[in-house]
C-alpha positions as CSV (number, residue, x, y, z in Angstrom):
1,M,101.0,95.1,91.7
2,S,97.6,94.0,90.5
3,R,96.5,96.7,88.1
4,R,93.3,94.9,87.5
5,G,92.4,94.7,91.2
6,L,93.1,98.4,91.7
7,E,91.1,99.5,88.6
8,K,88.2,97.3,89.6
9,F,88.2,98.9,93.1
10,M,88.5,102.4,91.7
11,F,85.9,101.8,89.0
12,R,83.4,100.7,91.6
13,F,84.3,103.2,94.3
14,D,82.6,106.3,92.8
15,K,79.4,104.4,92.1
16,D,79.0,102.5,95.4
17,A,78.1,104.5,98.5
18,E,78.5,101.4,100.7
19,L,82.1,100.9,99.4
20,Q,82.8,104.6,100.1
21,A,81.5,104.3,103.7
22,A,83.4,101.1,104.3
23,L,86.7,102.8,103.2
24,A,86.1,105.6,105.6
25,S,85.2,103.4,108.5
26,D,86.9,100.1,108.0
27,P,89.4,99.9,105.1
28,A,89.9,96.1,105.6
29,K,86.2,95.6,104.9
30,A,86.3,97.9,101.9
31,F,89.2,95.9,100.3
32,A,87.7,92.5,100.9
33,G,87.0,90.7,97.6
34,F,89.6,92.8,95.7
35,E,93.0,91.4,94.8
36,L,95.1,94.0,96.4
37,D,98.5,93.8,98.1
38,A,99.6,95.8,101.1
39,A,101.1,98.6,99.1
40,E,98.0,99.0,97.0
41,R,95.7,99.0,100.1
42,A,97.9,101.6,101.7
43,A,97.9,103.8,98.6
44,L,94.1,103.6,98.3
45,A,93.6,104.2,102.0
46,S,95.8,107.3,102.0
47,C,94.6,108.4,98.5
48,D,98.2,108.4,97.3
49,V,97.3,109.4,93.7
50,P,100.9,109.9,92.7
51,A,101.5,106.2,93.4
52,L,98.4,105.2,91.5
53,Y,99.6,107.3,88.5
54,R,103.1,105.9,88.6
55,W,101.6,102.4,88.6
56,G,99.9,103.2,85.3
57,L,96.3,103.3,86.4
58,H,93.9,104.9,84.0
59,P,93.9,108.7,84.6
60,L,90.1,109.0,84.6
61,L,89.8,106.4,87.3
62,I,92.4,108.3,89.4
63,R,90.6,111.6,88.7
64,N,87.2,110.2,89.8
65,Y,88.7,108.4,92.9
66,A,90.5,111.6,94.0
67,A,87.3,113.7,93.5
68,M,85.3,111.3,95.6
69,R,88.0,111.5,98.3
70,K,88.2,115.3,98.0
71,V,91.8,115.3,97.0
72,D,93.2,117.7,94.4
73,Y,95.0,115.2,92.2
74,V,96.8,117.9,90.1
75,A,98.3,119.5,93.3
76,A,99.3,116.0,94.5
77,Y,101.0,115.3,91.2
78,K,102.9,118.6,91.4
79,A,103.9,118.0,95.0
80,A,105.3,114.6,94.0
81,G,107.2,116.0,91.0
82,I,105.0,114.5,88.3
83,E,104.6,116.8,85.3
84,M,101.4,116.7,83.4
C-alpha cells in the first residue's frame, strides 16, 4: 500500500475537475502518474471508504473524496462495522 500515492490522488481529486471527469469515464487515465497498486485503484474506483480508513488515510481526505463522489462515508463506515 502506498499511502503517499493515495493521499496525493485524494488531495488533488476535489480540486481538479479534469481528474474527477477522468475517474468517471476512464479510471486508468485518472490513475496515471500516481503510484497506486491494483487494490488501491479498485478502492478509489469503487469509493470504498472503509478500506481507505482502514489503510490509515487522513480522515479529512476521505471525507472530501467521499463528498465529491456523493458517498455517505459515515453510513459506509457503519455498514462495514467501523465505529467512529
